[in-house]
PyMOL Python script that loads the backbone (N, CA, C, O; Angstrom):
from pymol import cmd

cmd.read_pdbstr("""\
ATOM      1  N   MET A   1     -20.050 -30.572  67.605  1.00  0.00           N
ATOM      2  CA  MET A   1     -20.718 -28.834  68.233  1.00  0.00           C
ATOM      3  C   MET A   1     -20.443 -28.610  66.647  1.00  0.00           C
ATOM      4  O   MET A   1     -19.535 -29.001  65.914  1.00  0.00           O
ATOM      5  N   ALA A   2     -21.532 -27.865  66.432  1.00  0.00           N
ATOM      6  CA  ALA A   2     -21.674 -27.336  65.482  1.00  0.00           C
ATOM      7  C   ALA A   2     -20.632 -25.671  65.114  1.00  0.00           C
ATOM      8  O   ALA A   2     -19.930 -25.169  65.993  1.00  0.00           O
ATOM      9  N   THR A   3     -20.726 -25.207  64.029  1.00  0.00           N
ATOM     10  CA  THR A   3     -20.013 -24.359  63.562  1.00  0.00           C
ATOM     11  C   THR A   3     -20.962 -22.815  63.352  1.00  0.00           C
ATOM     12  O   THR A   3     -22.081 -22.732  62.846  1.00  0.00           O
ATOM     13  N   VAL A   4     -20.098 -21.655  63.925  1.00  0.00           N
ATOM     14  CA  VAL A   4     -21.016 -20.473  63.706  1.00  0.00           C
ATOM     15  C   VAL A   4     -21.737 -20.529  61.847  1.00  0.00           C
ATOM     16  O   VAL A   4     -22.889 -20.187  61.584  1.00  0.00           O
ATOM     17  N   PHE A   5     -20.704 -21.043  60.784  1.00  0.00           N
ATOM     18  CA  PHE A   5     -21.349 -20.927  59.705  1.00  0.00           C
ATOM     19  C   PHE A   5     -22.508 -21.916  59.631  1.00  0.00           C
ATOM     20  O   PHE A   5     -23.374 -21.544  58.839  1.00  0.00           O
ATOM     21  N   ASP A   6     -22.821 -23.346  60.383  1.00  0.00           N
ATOM     22  CA  ASP A   6     -23.848 -24.252  60.523  1.00  0.00           C
ATOM     23  C   ASP A   6     -24.674 -23.049  61.263  1.00  0.00           C
ATOM     24  O   ASP A   6     -25.392 -22.671  60.337  1.00  0.00           O
ATOM     25  N   VAL A   7     -24.845 -22.611  61.861  1.00  0.00           N
ATOM     26  CA  VAL A   7     -25.806 -21.951  62.912  1.00  0.00           C
ATOM     27  C   VAL A   7     -26.343 -20.984  61.808  1.00  0.00           C
ATOM     28  O   VAL A   7     -27.522 -21.020  61.456  1.00  0.00           O
ATOM     29  N   ALA A   8     -25.559 -20.238  61.350  1.00  0.00           N
ATOM     30  CA  ALA A   8     -26.044 -19.422  60.214  1.00  0.00           C
ATOM     31  C   ALA A   8     -26.596 -20.025  59.281  1.00  0.00           C
ATOM     32  O   ALA A   8     -27.765 -19.657  59.161  1.00  0.00           O
ATOM     33  N   GLN A   9     -26.340 -20.672  58.670  1.00  0.00           N
ATOM     34  CA  GLN A   9     -26.998 -21.552  57.559  1.00  0.00           C
ATOM     35  C   GLN A   9     -27.969 -22.339  57.943  1.00  0.00           C
ATOM     36  O   GLN A   9     -28.163 -23.141  57.029  1.00  0.00           O
ATOM     37  N   TYR A  10     -28.596 -22.509  58.714  1.00  0.00           N
ATOM     38  CA  TYR A  10     -29.741 -22.892  59.299  1.00  0.00           C
ATOM     39  C   TYR A  10     -30.409 -21.814  59.481  1.00  0.00           C
ATOM     40  O   TYR A  10     -31.421 -21.763  58.782  1.00  0.00           O
ATOM     41  N   ILE A  11     -30.189 -20.705  60.323  1.00  0.00           N
ATOM     42  CA  ILE A  11     -30.965 -19.433  60.067  1.00  0.00           C
ATOM     43  C   ILE A  11     -31.541 -19.123  58.338  1.00  0.00           C
ATOM     44  O   ILE A  11     -32.644 -18.973  57.812  1.00  0.00           O
ATOM     45  N   LEU A  12     -30.201 -19.131  57.894  1.00  0.00           N
ATOM     46  CA  LEU A  12     -30.807 -18.804  56.466  1.00  0.00           C
ATOM     47  C   LEU A  12     -31.849 -19.209  55.710  1.00  0.00           C
ATOM     48  O   LEU A  12     -32.645 -18.612  54.984  1.00  0.00           O
ATOM     49  N   GLU A  13     -31.611 -20.927  56.179  1.00  0.00           N
ATOM     50  CA  GLU A  13     -32.320 -21.974  55.270  1.00  0.00           C
ATOM     51  C   GLU A  13     -33.915 -21.585  55.709  1.00  0.00           C
ATOM     52  O   GLU A  13     -34.845 -21.558  54.903  1.00  0.00           O
ATOM     53  N   ARG A  14     -34.048 -21.252  57.349  1.00  0.00           N
ATOM     54  CA  ARG A  14     -35.681 -20.779  57.568  1.00  0.00           C
ATOM     55  C   ARG A  14     -36.022 -19.771  57.424  1.00  0.00           C
ATOM     56  O   ARG A  14     -37.117 -19.770  56.862  1.00  0.00           O
ATOM     57  N   LEU A  15     -35.674 -18.850  57.632  1.00  0.00           N
ATOM     58  CA  LEU A  15     -35.557 -17.323  57.674  1.00  0.00           C
ATOM     59  C   LEU A  15     -35.502 -16.512  56.025  1.00  0.00           C
ATOM     60  O   LEU A  15     -35.961 -15.431  55.656  1.00  0.00           O
ATOM     61  N   GLY A  16     -34.846 -17.420  55.401  1.00  0.00           N
ATOM     62  CA  GLY A  16     -34.366 -16.654  54.099  1.00  0.00           C
ATOM     63  C   GLY A  16     -33.661 -15.265  53.796  1.00  0.00           C
ATOM     64  O   GLY A  16     -33.297 -14.640  54.792  1.00  0.00           O
ATOM     65  N   GLN A  17     -33.424 -14.711  52.579  1.00  0.00           N
ATOM     66  CA  GLN A  17     -32.619 -13.541  52.947  1.00  0.00           C
ATOM     67  C   GLN A  17     -32.854 -12.569  54.086  1.00  0.00           C
ATOM     68  O   GLN A  17     -34.019 -12.316  54.391  1.00  0.00           O
ATOM     69  N   THR A  18     -31.742 -11.939  54.813  1.00  0.00           N
ATOM     70  CA  THR A  18     -31.689 -11.197  56.302  1.00  0.00           C
ATOM     71  C   THR A  18     -30.339  -9.937  56.027  1.00  0.00           C
ATOM     72  O   THR A  18     -29.297 -10.125  55.398  1.00  0.00           O
ATOM     73  N   THR A  19     -30.621  -9.129  56.470  1.00  0.00           N
ATOM     74  CA  THR A  19     -28.784  -8.551  56.310  1.00  0.00           C
ATOM     75  C   THR A  19     -28.257  -8.960  57.712  1.00  0.00           C
ATOM     76  O   THR A  19     -28.685  -9.485  58.739  1.00  0.00           O
ATOM     77  N   ALA A  20     -27.434  -8.591  57.358  1.00  0.00           N
ATOM     78  CA  ALA A  20     -25.774  -9.315  58.096  1.00  0.00           C
ATOM     79  C   ALA A  20     -26.352  -8.870  59.558  1.00  0.00           C
ATOM     80  O   ALA A  20     -26.985  -9.857  59.934  1.00  0.00           O
ATOM     81  N   ILE A  21     -26.391  -8.413  60.013  1.00  0.00           N
ATOM     82  CA  ILE A  21     -26.603  -7.564  61.269  1.00  0.00           C
ATOM     83  C   ILE A  21     -27.441  -8.130  62.105  1.00  0.00           C
ATOM     84  O   ILE A  21     -27.129  -8.496  63.238  1.00  0.00           O
ATOM     85  N   LYS A  22     -28.866  -8.267  61.461  1.00  0.00           N
ATOM     86  CA  LYS A  22     -29.981  -9.120  61.845  1.00  0.00           C
ATOM     87  C   LYS A  22     -29.411 -10.703  61.991  1.00  0.00           C
ATOM     88  O   LYS A  22     -29.907 -11.502  62.785  1.00  0.00           O
ATOM     89  N   LEU A  23     -28.380 -10.994  61.167  1.00  0.00           N
ATOM     90  CA  LEU A  23     -28.131 -12.999  60.789  1.00  0.00           C
ATOM     91  C   LEU A  23     -27.057 -12.730  62.200  1.00  0.00           C
ATOM     92  O   LEU A  23     -27.018 -13.554  63.115  1.00  0.00           O
ATOM     93  N   GLU A  24     -26.438 -11.792  62.203  1.00  0.00           N
ATOM     94  CA  GLU A  24     -25.291 -11.875  63.778  1.00  0.00           C
ATOM     95  C   GLU A  24     -26.300 -11.927  65.202  1.00  0.00           C
ATOM     96  O   GLU A  24     -26.272 -12.707  66.154  1.00  0.00           O
ATOM     97  N   LYS A  25     -27.151 -10.804  64.923  1.00  0.00           N
ATOM     98  CA  LYS A  25     -28.230 -11.606  66.387  1.00  0.00           C
ATOM     99  C   LYS A  25     -29.021 -11.970  66.274  1.00  0.00           C
ATOM    100  O   LYS A  25     -29.851 -11.730  67.151  1.00  0.00           O
ATOM    101  N   LEU A  26     -29.342 -12.666  65.354  1.00  0.00           N
ATOM    102  CA  LEU A  26     -29.948 -14.134  65.363  1.00  0.00           C
ATOM    103  C   LEU A  26     -29.039 -14.768  66.016  1.00  0.00           C
ATOM    104  O   LEU A  26     -29.306 -14.646  67.211  1.00  0.00           O
ATOM    105  N   VAL A  27     -28.061 -15.409  65.863  1.00  0.00           N
ATOM    106  CA  VAL A  27     -26.806 -15.998  65.659  1.00  0.00           C
ATOM    107  C   VAL A  27     -26.331 -16.364  67.167  1.00  0.00           C
ATOM    108  O   VAL A  27     -26.111 -17.430  67.743  1.00  0.00           O
ATOM    109  N   TYR A  28     -26.251 -14.555  67.669  1.00  0.00           N
ATOM    110  CA  TYR A  28     -26.199 -14.192  69.404  1.00  0.00           C
ATOM    111  C   TYR A  28     -26.952 -15.128  69.860  1.00  0.00           C
ATOM    112  O   TYR A  28     -26.456 -16.085  70.455  1.00  0.00           O
ATOM    113  N   TYR A  29     -28.440 -14.995  69.632  1.00  0.00           N
ATOM    114  CA  TYR A  29     -29.466 -15.273  70.332  1.00  0.00           C
ATOM    115  C   TYR A  29     -29.468 -16.981  70.469  1.00  0.00           C
ATOM    116  O   TYR A  29     -29.752 -17.571  71.511  1.00  0.00           O
ATOM    117  N   ALA A  30     -29.097 -17.623  69.212  1.00  0.00           N
ATOM    118  CA  ALA A  30     -28.836 -18.718  69.543  1.00  0.00           C
ATOM    119  C   ALA A  30     -28.195 -19.800  70.834  1.00  0.00           C
ATOM    120  O   ALA A  30     -28.490 -20.682  71.640  1.00  0.00           O
ATOM    121  N   GLN A  31     -26.794 -18.704  70.144  1.00  0.00           N
ATOM    122  CA  GLN A  31     -25.570 -19.076  71.111  1.00  0.00           C
ATOM    123  C   GLN A  31     -26.314 -18.732  72.675  1.00  0.00           C
ATOM    124  O   GLN A  31     -26.148 -19.720  73.389  1.00  0.00           O
ATOM    125  N   ALA A  32     -26.988 -17.763  73.321  1.00  0.00           N
ATOM    126  CA  ALA A  32     -27.185 -17.465  74.632  1.00  0.00           C
ATOM    127  C   ALA A  32     -28.302 -18.569  74.906  1.00  0.00           C
ATOM    128  O   ALA A  32     -28.237 -19.073  76.027  1.00  0.00           O
ATOM    129  N   TRP A  33     -29.560 -19.138  73.867  1.00  0.00           N
ATOM    130  CA  TRP A  33     -30.736 -19.792  74.465  1.00  0.00           C
ATOM    131  C   TRP A  33     -29.684 -21.024  74.378  1.00  0.00           C
ATOM    132  O   TRP A  33     -30.025 -21.752  75.311  1.00  0.00           O
ATOM    133  N   HIS A  34     -28.800 -21.502  73.857  1.00  0.00           N
ATOM    134  CA  HIS A  34     -28.590 -22.468  74.135  1.00  0.00           C
ATOM    135  C   HIS A  34     -27.546 -23.040  75.151  1.00  0.00           C
ATOM    136  O   HIS A  34     -27.461 -24.248  75.377  1.00  0.00           O
ATOM    137  N   LEU A  35     -26.714 -22.044  75.782  1.00  0.00           N
ATOM    138  CA  LEU A  35     -26.461 -21.896  77.184  1.00  0.00           C
ATOM    139  C   LEU A  35     -27.188 -22.118  78.174  1.00  0.00           C
ATOM    140  O   LEU A  35     -26.692 -22.746  79.110  1.00  0.00           O
ATOM    141  N   VAL A  36     -28.323 -21.750  78.238  1.00  0.00           N
ATOM    142  CA  VAL A  36     -29.457 -21.803  79.101  1.00  0.00           C
ATOM    143  C   VAL A  36     -30.497 -23.017  78.712  1.00  0.00           C
ATOM    144  O   VAL A  36     -31.133 -23.555  79.619  1.00  0.00           O
ATOM    145  N   TRP A  37     -30.600 -23.291  77.827  1.00  0.00           N
ATOM    146  CA  TRP A  37     -31.669 -24.522  78.179  1.00  0.00           C
ATOM    147  C   TRP A  37     -30.092 -26.193  78.440  1.00  0.00           C
ATOM    148  O   TRP A  37     -29.993 -27.120  79.243  1.00  0.00           O
ATOM    149  N   GLU A  38     -29.043 -25.606  76.989  1.00  0.00           N
ATOM    150  CA  GLU A  38     -28.034 -27.084  77.759  1.00  0.00           C
ATOM    151  C   GLU A  38     -27.284 -27.008  78.887  1.00  0.00           C
ATOM    152  O   GLU A  38     -27.079 -27.940  79.664  1.00  0.00           O
ATOM    153  N   ASP A  39     -26.819 -25.750  78.988  1.00  0.00           N
ATOM    154  CA  ASP A  39     -25.689 -25.500  79.259  1.00  0.00           C
ATOM    155  C   ASP A  39     -24.214 -26.189  78.810  1.00  0.00           C
ATOM    156  O   ASP A  39     -23.257 -26.882  79.155  1.00  0.00           O
ATOM    157  N   THR A  40     -24.724 -25.563  77.962  1.00  0.00           N
ATOM    158  CA  THR A  40     -22.966 -25.926  76.722  1.00  0.00           C
ATOM    159  C   THR A  40     -23.367 -25.338  75.235  1.00  0.00           C
ATOM    160  O   THR A  40     -24.288 -25.373  74.419  1.00  0.00           O
ATOM    161  N   PRO A  41     -21.986 -24.746  75.440  1.00  0.00           N
ATOM    162  CA  PRO A  41     -22.191 -23.766  73.851  1.00  0.00           C
ATOM    163  C   PRO A  41     -22.914 -24.076  72.302  1.00  0.00           C
ATOM    164  O   PRO A  41     -22.159 -24.883  71.759  1.00  0.00           O
ATOM    165  N   LEU A  42     -23.544 -23.905  71.797  1.00  0.00           N
ATOM    166  CA  LEU A  42     -23.581 -24.386  70.759  1.00  0.00           C
ATOM    167  C   LEU A  42     -22.616 -24.359  69.792  1.00  0.00           C
ATOM    168  O   LEU A  42     -22.715 -25.237  68.936  1.00  0.00           O
ATOM    169  N   PHE A  43     -21.283 -23.226  69.652  1.00  0.00           N
ATOM    170  CA  PHE A  43     -20.405 -23.383  68.758  1.00  0.00           C
ATOM    171  C   PHE A  43     -19.992 -22.648  69.582  1.00  0.00           C
ATOM    172  O   PHE A  43     -20.444 -21.838  70.391  1.00  0.00           O
ATOM    173  N   ALA A  44     -18.085 -23.436  68.955  1.00  0.00           N
ATOM    174  CA  ALA A  44     -17.313 -22.533  69.939  1.00  0.00           C
ATOM    175  C   ALA A  44     -16.379 -21.354  69.285  1.00  0.00           C
ATOM    176  O   ALA A  44     -15.283 -21.322  69.845  1.00  0.00           O
ATOM    177  N   SER A  45     -16.505 -20.518  68.397  1.00  0.00           N
ATOM    178  CA  SER A  45     -16.191 -18.987  68.109  1.00  0.00           C
ATOM    179  C   SER A  45     -16.536 -17.890  69.386  1.00  0.00           C
ATOM    180  O   SER A  45     -17.087 -18.204  70.441  1.00  0.00           O
ATOM    181  N   ARG A  46     -16.138 -16.734  69.063  1.00  0.00           N
ATOM    182  CA  ARG A  46     -16.223 -15.949  70.497  1.00  0.00           C
ATOM    183  C   ARG A  46     -17.229 -15.032  69.957  1.00  0.00           C
ATOM    184  O   ARG A  46     -17.197 -14.707  68.770  1.00  0.00           O
ATOM    185  N   ILE A  47     -17.960 -14.677  70.622  1.00  0.00           N
ATOM    186  CA  ILE A  47     -19.040 -13.301  70.192  1.00  0.00           C
ATOM    187  C   ILE A  47     -18.428 -12.048  71.082  1.00  0.00           C
ATOM    188  O   ILE A  47     -18.214 -12.238  72.279  1.00  0.00           O
ATOM    189  N   GLU A  48     -18.196 -10.977  70.578  1.00  0.00           N
ATOM    190  CA  GLU A  48     -17.666  -9.919  71.063  1.00  0.00           C
ATOM    191  C   GLU A  48     -18.678  -8.676  70.743  1.00  0.00           C
ATOM    192  O   GLU A  48     -19.294  -8.847  69.691  1.00  0.00           O
ATOM    193  N   ALA A  49     -18.943  -7.600  71.352  1.00  0.00           N
ATOM    194  CA  ALA A  49     -19.946  -6.846  71.213  1.00  0.00           C
ATOM    195  C   ALA A  49     -18.960  -5.926  70.346  1.00  0.00           C
ATOM    196  O   ALA A  49     -17.740  -5.888  70.504  1.00  0.00           O
ATOM    197  N   TRP A  50     -19.686  -5.197  69.410  1.00  0.00           N
ATOM    198  CA  TRP A  50     -19.255  -3.801  68.560  1.00  0.00           C
ATOM    199  C   TRP A  50     -20.128  -2.855  69.287  1.00  0.00           C
ATOM    200  O   TRP A  50     -20.739  -2.846  70.355  1.00  0.00           O
ATOM    201  N   ALA A  51     -19.891  -1.840  68.001  1.00  0.00           N
ATOM    202  CA  ALA A  51     -20.886  -0.742  68.392  1.00  0.00           C
ATOM    203  C   ALA A  51     -22.064  -0.728  67.938  1.00  0.00           C
ATOM    204  O   ALA A  51     -22.927  -0.127  68.578  1.00  0.00           O
ATOM    205  N   ASN A  52     -22.358  -1.329  66.831  1.00  0.00           N
ATOM    206  CA  ASN A  52     -23.431  -1.988  65.843  1.00  0.00           C
ATOM    207  C   ASN A  52     -23.927  -3.327  66.498  1.00  0.00           C
ATOM    208  O   ASN A  52     -24.720  -3.947  65.790  1.00  0.00           O
ATOM    209  N   GLY A  53     -23.676  -3.787  67.480  1.00  0.00           N
ATOM    210  CA  GLY A  53     -24.320  -5.295  67.961  1.00  0.00           C
ATOM    211  C   GLY A  53     -22.974  -6.579  67.739  1.00  0.00           C
ATOM    212  O   GLY A  53     -21.858  -6.475  67.231  1.00  0.00           O
ATOM    213  N   SER A  54     -23.432  -7.336  68.144  1.00  0.00           N
ATOM    214  CA  SER A  54     -22.496  -8.310  68.229  1.00  0.00           C
ATOM    215  C   SER A  54     -21.928  -9.173  66.990  1.00  0.00           C
ATOM    216  O   SER A  54     -22.660  -9.340  66.015  1.00  0.00           O
ATOM    217  N   VAL A  55     -20.388  -9.824  67.024  1.00  0.00           N
ATOM    218  CA  VAL A  55     -19.967  -9.782  66.139  1.00  0.00           C
ATOM    219  C   VAL A  55     -19.120 -11.047  66.677  1.00  0.00           C
ATOM    220  O   VAL A  55     -18.340 -11.087  67.629  1.00  0.00           O
ATOM    221  N   CYS A  56     -19.583 -12.267  65.607  1.00  0.00           N
ATOM    222  CA  CYS A  56     -18.455 -13.685  66.251  1.00  0.00           C
ATOM    223  C   CYS A  56     -17.204 -13.672  65.604  1.00  0.00           C
ATOM    224  O   CYS A  56     -17.199 -13.383  64.408  1.00  0.00           O
ATOM    225  N   HIS A  57     -16.214 -13.916  66.134  1.00  0.00           N
ATOM    226  CA  HIS A  57     -15.165 -14.161  65.482  1.00  0.00           C
ATOM    227  C   HIS A  57     -14.715 -15.802  65.448  1.00  0.00           C
ATOM    228  O   HIS A  57     -13.705 -16.152  64.839  1.00  0.00           O
TER     229      HIS A  57
END
""", "prot")
cmd.dss("prot")
cmd.show_as("cartoon", "prot")
cmd.util.cbc("prot")
cmd.orient("prot")
């Protein structure tokens, strides 16, 4: 199983520099879509809803 850092690194390699908020959202969407398609989590870290968007712990 990948870690949240592996997913973030993959996104940054493909996308290049981005803001922290955008990266958090993209990691959230990667987790969500992986759950939809594979019925298993992409990474084990917990995602929380904060005022400015999702945050991984």
